[in-house]
Each structure stands twice: as C-alpha cells, then as structure tokens.
C-alpha positions in Angstrom: 0.0 0.0 0.0 1.4 3.4 -0.9 1.2 6.2 1.6 1.0 9.9 1.0 3.8 11.7 2.7 3.8 15.3 4.0 6.9 16.8 5.4 7.8 19.9 7.2 11.3 21.3 6.9 12.4 23.3 9.9 13.8 26.0 7.6 10.2 27.3 7.4 10.8 28.7 10.9 14.1 30.6 10.7 14.6 30.9 14.5 14.1 27.2 15.1 16.4 26.3 12.2 19.2 28.6 13.6 18.8 27.2 17.0 19.2 23.6 15.6 22.3 24.7 13.7 23.8 26.3 16.9 22.9 23.3 19.0 24.5 21.0 16.4 27.7 23.0 16.5 27.8 22.6 20.3 27.2 18.9 20.5 27.1 15.9 18.2 24.0 14.4 19.9 20.7 16.3 20.3 18.6 13.2 21.0 17.8 14.4 24.6 16.2 17.7 23.6 14.7 16.3 20.4 12.8 13.7 22.5 11.4 16.5 24.6 10.5 18.5 21.6 8.8 15.5 20.0 6.7 14.9 23.1 5.6 18.6 23.2 4.8 18.4 19.5 2.5 15.4 20.0 0.8 17.1 23.0 0.3 20.3 21.2 -1.4 18.5 18.2 -4.0 17.1 20.7 -5.5 20.6 20.9 -6.4 20.5 17.2 -8.1 17.2 17.5 -10.1 18.4 20.6 -11.6 21.6 19.1 -15.2 22.1 20.2 -15.9 24.2 17.1 -14.3 24.9 13.8 -11.4 26.8 15.4 -9.5 28.7 12.7 -10.5 26.1 10.1 -13.2 26.8 7.5 -16.4 25.5 9.0 -18.2 22.5 7.5 -21.1 23.0 5.2 -24.5 22.6 6.9 -25.2 19.4 4.9 -21.8 17.9 5.9 -22.5 18.8 9.6 -25.9 17.0 9.4 -24.5 13.9 7.7 -21.5 13.7 10.2 -23.9 14.2 13.1 -26.1 11.3 11.8 -23.1 9.1 11.1 -21.0 9.4 14.2 -23.1 11.5 16.7 -20.9 14.6 16.7 -19.8 17.4 14.4 -16.8 18.8 16.1 -13.9 18.4 16.2 -13.7 18.6 12.4 -10.6 16.5 12.1 -12.0 13.7 14.1 -14.2 10.9 12.8 -12.7 7.6 13.8 -9.7 8.9 15.8 -7.2 7.2 13.5 -5.5 10.4 12.3 -5.6 11.8 15.8 -3.9 8.7 17.3 -1.3 8.6 14.6 -0.1 12.2 15.3 -0.5 12.3 19.1 0.5 8.8 20.2 4.1 7.7 19.7 3.1 4.1 20.1 0.5 4.2 17.3 1.3 2.0 14.3 0.9 4.9 11.9 2.9 7.4 14.0 6.2 8.6 12.6 8.7 9.6 15.3 12.3 9.1 14.2 14.9 10.8 16.4 18.5 10.7 15.3 21.5 12.4 16.7 21.0 15.7 14.9 17.6 15.5 13.3 14.1 14.1 13.7 11.0 13.2 11.7 7.5 13.7 13.1 4.3 12.8 11.3 1.9 10.2 10.3 1.6 7.3 7.8 -2.2 7.7 7.7 -3.0 7.6 4.0 -5.6 10.3 3.9 -3.6 12.8 6.1 -2.2 14.5 3.0 -5.7 15.6 1.9 -6.2 17.4 5.2 -2.8 18.8 5.2 -2.9 20.2 1.6 -6.7 20.4 0.9 -8.4 19.2 -2.2 -10.8 20.6 -4.7 -13.7 19.3 -2.6 -12.2 19.8 0.9 -10.5 23.0 2.3 -7.1 22.9 3.8 -7.1 21.7 7.4 -3.5 21.5 8.4 -2.6 19.6 11.5 1.2 19.4 11.0 2.7 22.8 11.3 5.4 24.4 13.4 6.2 27.9 12.3 4.6 31.2 11.7 1.5 29.8 10.0 0.3 28.1 13.1 -1.5 31.1 14.5 -3.8 30.9 11.4 -5.0 27.5 12.5 -4.7 27.0 16.2 -4.6 28.3 19.7 -1.6 29.3 21.8 -0.9 25.7 22.9 0.0 25.0 19.2 1.3 28.4 18.1 3.7 28.5 21.1 5.4 25.3 20.0 8.3 27.0 18.2 9.2 29.1 21.3 9.1 26.1 23.6 11.3 24.1 21.2 13.8 27.0 21.1 13.8 27.2 24.9 14.4 23.4 25.1 17.3 23.6 22.6 18.8 26.7 24.2 18.7 25.2 27.7 20.3 22.0 26.4 23.1 24.0 24.7 23.7 26.2 27.8 24.0 23.1 30.0 26.4 21.5 27.5 28.5 24.6 27.4 28.4 24.9 31.2 29.5 21.2 31.6 32.4 21.8 29.1 33.5 24.9 30.9 33.4 23.2 34.3 35.5 20.3 33.0 38.0 22.7 31.5 38.3 25.1 34.4 36.8 23.4 37.4 34.4 26.3 37.8 30.7 25.6 37.6 28.9 28.4 35.7 25.6 29.6 37.1 22.9 29.0 34.5 19.6 31.0 34.9 17.0 28.6 36.2 19.5 26.5 38.1 19.2 26.5 41.9 
C-alpha cells in the first residue's frame, strides 16, 4: 500500500532552524532535547483534535454537519471521525505514528494515507492543516500550538547552555551559574 507523505522542513521557521544549527555545533548528539520537543509536538497536536468548534479552520457545510452528526453522533472536532489520524499524530506508540529521532535531526508525522488531503486540501475539501510548526500556526490554532516553536527554542537553548556549562566546568573546574538553576 502506498502512503502519502507530508513533510515539514524546519527552515520554514528561521529561528528554530538557527537554534538547531547552533545546537549541532555545540554537541554531536541532540537526542535528549529532540525527544522533549517531539513529546511537546504530539501534546500540542492534541489541541487540534479536541476543538469544540471549527477553530480557525473553514467550517463544514451545513449538509456535511448534518451527515456527520447522523453518522457518528458529533460534528466537532472537524478533524476527528474515527480517531485514526488523531492517534497517529498524538500517540508515539500508534502503528501509523512517525517519530524518528536521530543524533542531529528528527522526523515527526503520520503514515495515515488520507492525512495528506487534510494537510494540503483538495478541490472538494478545504485545507485543514494539523502538521505545522512555524509562523502559519496562528492561522489555524490556539496558543498551545502556536507557542510550540518558542518552547522548542527554549528546550534547545537550555540544552546547549547546560552542555557549554559542563564543558566549561570540565576545562576550568568552575561551575557556571545558568539561569533557572538552583
């Protein structure tokens, strides 16, 4: 079976891309912060699949609302019908979830075959993105989602500062004080 594939390249968010580059220059292994970032990414996607209304998405047509209500007993959230797409994006243990964390990069996404139609829209269905990271996120979602890039930046920056602090302590014997440390 062939699967559609949608990818997000971190360069779409310049600050996050620069932070990744700086972090990679500081260490040869970013798996620790990338695991935290991936967990936050999955958690923030849950907000999309729990919307009690259309959110920032184009609303469903009245006929579609009525047929969805009859078929499954609810209209909202728009992106939820069976829960398959939701689980594949928010649950790292789901068989259709994509979470690959390598030393200096990661892939996050879904293998759900119809995901690409939501992500890109079609002639019969408006765009209903659920995989986004950068500046476009405020168009579609609340602060839980649109705050993701800043949280990822903070995670990377904290990791780099700790790495630099550890290197400095090993070289000089002096432990630097990092903001947030007690």
